[in-house]
Structure formats: structure tokens, C-alpha cells
C-alpha positions in Angstrom: -34.0 153.8 91.5 -33.4 151.0 89.3 -32.8 153.0 86.4 -29.5 153.6 84.7 -29.7 151.1 82.3 -33.5 152.9 80.3 -33.5 154.9 77.1 -34.7 157.4 79.5 -32.3 157.3 81.9 -29.5 157.9 78.9 -30.9 160.9 76.9 -30.7 162.4 80.9 -27.4 161.5 80.8 -26.8 162.7 77.0 -28.1 166.0 78.2 -25.9 166.5 81.2 -22.6 165.3 79.3 -23.4 167.8 75.7 -24.4 170.2 79.3 -21.5 169.7 82.0 -18.9 167.7 80.0 -16.3 170.4 78.5 -14.6 166.4 76.8 -18.1 165.6 75.7 -18.2 165.2 71.4 -21.0 168.0 71.3 -20.4 170.3 74.4 -19.3 173.4 72.0 -22.7 172.5 70.0 -24.8 172.9 73.9 -22.9 174.0 76.8 -20.1 176.0 75.1 -22.6 178.5 73.6 -25.1 178.5 77.0 -27.3 176.0 76.9 -28.2 174.9 80.5 -30.6 172.9 81.8 -32.7 173.3 85.4 -32.0 173.1 88.5 -34.9 171.0 88.9 -33.9 168.1 86.4 -30.0 168.2 87.5 -31.3 165.0 89.7 -32.8 162.0 87.4 -36.2 161.9 89.3 -37.4 164.9 88.2 -36.6 164.3 84.7 -38.7 161.1 84.9 -41.1 162.2 86.0 -41.4 165.0 83.9 -41.0 163.0 81.2 -43.3 160.7 81.8 -46.2 162.7 81.7 -45.3 164.4 78.8 -45.1 162.4 76.1 -41.8 160.4 76.5 -42.2 156.9 74.4 -39.3 154.4 73.0 -38.5 155.7 69.9 -38.9 160.1 70.5 -36.0 162.3 71.2 -36.6 165.2 73.6 -36.4 168.7 71.9 -35.6 172.5 72.7 -38.4 174.6 71.1 -36.4 177.3 71.1 -32.5 175.6 70.5 -30.8 179.1 72.1 -32.8 178.4 74.7 -31.9 175.1 77.4 -33.3 172.2 79.5 -36.7 172.9 81.2 -39.8 172.1 80.9 -41.7 174.9 79.7 -38.7 174.8 76.6 -38.8 170.9 75.9 -41.0 168.1 74.1 -40.5 165.1 73.2 -40.4 164.6 69.2 -39.9 162.2 65.7 -36.1 162.2 64.7 -36.9 163.5 62.0 -38.8 166.5 63.9 -35.8 166.8 65.8 -33.5 167.4 63.0 -36.3 169.9 61.4 -35.1 172.1 64.6 -31.6 172.2 64.3 -29.1 174.9 64.4 -27.8 174.7 60.9 -30.6 173.6 59.2 -31.2 176.2 56.4 -34.4 174.6 55.1 -37.9 175.4 56.7 -41.5 172.9 55.9 -41.4 176.3 53.4 -38.7 176.3 51.3 -39.6 171.6 51.8 -42.8 172.7 49.5 -41.3 174.8 47.1 -38.4 172.3 46.6 -40.8 170.0 45.8 -42.8 172.0 43.2 -40.1 173.0 41.6 -39.6 169.9 40.9 -42.8 168.7 39.8 -42.9 171.2 37.3 -40.3 169.7 35.3 -38.3 172.9 35.1 -35.1 172.1 37.9 -32.7 168.9 37.6 -32.3 167.9 42.0 -28.6 168.9 40.8 -29.8 172.6 40.6 -32.2 172.3 42.7 -29.5 171.1 45.7 -27.6 173.6 44.2 -29.8 176.2 44.6 -31.6 175.6 48.6 -27.5 174.4 49.6 -28.5 170.3 50.6 -26.7 167.2 48.8 -28.4 165.9 45.9 -28.8 163.1 48.3 -30.8 165.3 51.0 -33.2 166.6 48.3 -34.1 162.8 46.6 -35.2 162.0 50.6 -37.4 165.6 51.0 -39.1 165.0 47.3 -39.9 161.5 48.4 -41.5 162.9 51.6 -38.5 160.5 53.3 -38.0 163.7 55.7 -40.5 166.5 55.6 -43.2 164.4 55.4 
């Protein structure tokens, strides 16, 4: 297919590595906890065709809608890196909590330090939330 040097091929290869390669650094978060890839996507061309007809564009990342389910068409879509970061298992924040943080900070009664401790996030990440760098 002549596409081994494309970004989309890299996305596909990355998925397979995370799921199938026990030596991959992120295997424990994917294949190691039972995340799978559908049989159809074990080949690049079906994955490529699905991606191109379902919103893939350079700069977007593949995202699983439900983190405990695998890579298959009904559970995947393409999103920005910021949106993808919100969908991580270790992300303790929701949009509701982000709104709370901004309201509390803007009230003038809370410091960034207090809020970072209350919501268990770094002061840098809290700064990014307050200034709409993350969670726009």
C-alpha cells in the first residue's frame, strides 16, 4: 500500500504495539489490562479506510469512547489531544469539577495552591485550567 511512512500508519502501528507487544512501554495500560483491537483492524487498509471516512485528519488522535473497551469502530473516534487527555483513566477531573475550580478561583476566596490540593492536581495544571489552556 506504500503508506508505511504516513502518520495514520503510525497511529495504527502504535495501537497494535500497545495491545500486542508485551515489551512496549504502555502495554500494561492496554493489552496488559485486556484492551483489544477488532480483527478487521489487524490489517492496515481496513483501519485506514475507516479512519478516512470517520473524521481522521492530521493533528487528531484516536480516542476510545469507553476506556475499558477496545479499539473497534463503534468505540473509536478522532479528537484533539486536549479532548483525548480528558478521557484518561487517571484523570480525576470532569467538566463539572473544572467549572467548580474556575468559579471558586474567580470568587477570590481560594488560592491556586488551595485548589490544587483540593482537586489533587498540580499547580501548573490548575493554572492551565483557570486560563483555559486545558478544558476550553
